[in-house]
N, C-alpha and C positions, 0 to 999 in steps of 0.2 A: 844570664851569664855576665852581663856587664857589671853586676854588683859583686861578682866573685872573681877577683883578679888572680887568684892562685888556684892551682889544681894539683892533684897527685898523679904523676905518671907511674903506672904500674907495669913493671917489666919482670922478666925472669931470665936466669942464666944458670945452667947446670942444675935445673930443677929447684933453684932457690928463688923465691919471690923477692922483689925489691920495690920500694916506693920512693919516688923522688918528687919533692915539692918544686913546682915550676910556675913562673909567671907566664901567661900565655896570651895570645891574640887569636882572633877568629875572623873568618870572612863573613860578609853580610848574609850570605845564603847558608851559613853554618856548615858548609861542606869541607872546609879546610880549617885546621887549627895549627898554629905555629908557636914555637918557643925557641929561644936562643940558648945555646950551650956550646962550650968549646968542643971541638971534634975528638979530643982525647979523653973524654969523661967516660965513666963506667956506664952511664945511661945510654950513650951512643953505642958503646960496645955491646950492650945488652940488646938494643934494638936491631943492630946488624946481625946478631946471633939468632934472634927470634923476633919476627915481625908481629907477633900477636901481643899487643899491648892494650892497656886501657888507660883512659884519662878520666879521672874522677873529679868532678866539680861539685863542691858542697855549696848549695844555695839555700840552706835552711834559714839563714839570717834574713833572707828576702821574703820568707813566708812564715812568720812566727806563729800564725794560727794553725799551721800544719804540724808544728812541733809540740811535743808533750813531754812531760816528765814521766819517768818510769813509776809505775804504781806497785803496790805490794802484790797485786795479782799477776804482774808480769813474771814470766819465767826467767830465771837467771841463766845466762849463757856462760859456761865455763870452758875455756879453751885449754887444751892440753891435759884434760882430765882422763 
């Protein structure tokens, strides 16, 4: 996590999903994560309306051997089809 200073805070409001890029900090035991934002932002309103959120941290750059390029044999995912 130390190599990934940004995360995406995933929230929802009125059945609409939202993603917010945030810079974050975490406790040594990884039980707490914090980020700063003004109290009047949409992300705060969304978290107050629905406490079910996700924080997505992309650490693929720290593990290049685990990453691979898509091959011709991979199935294509089409959203909204």
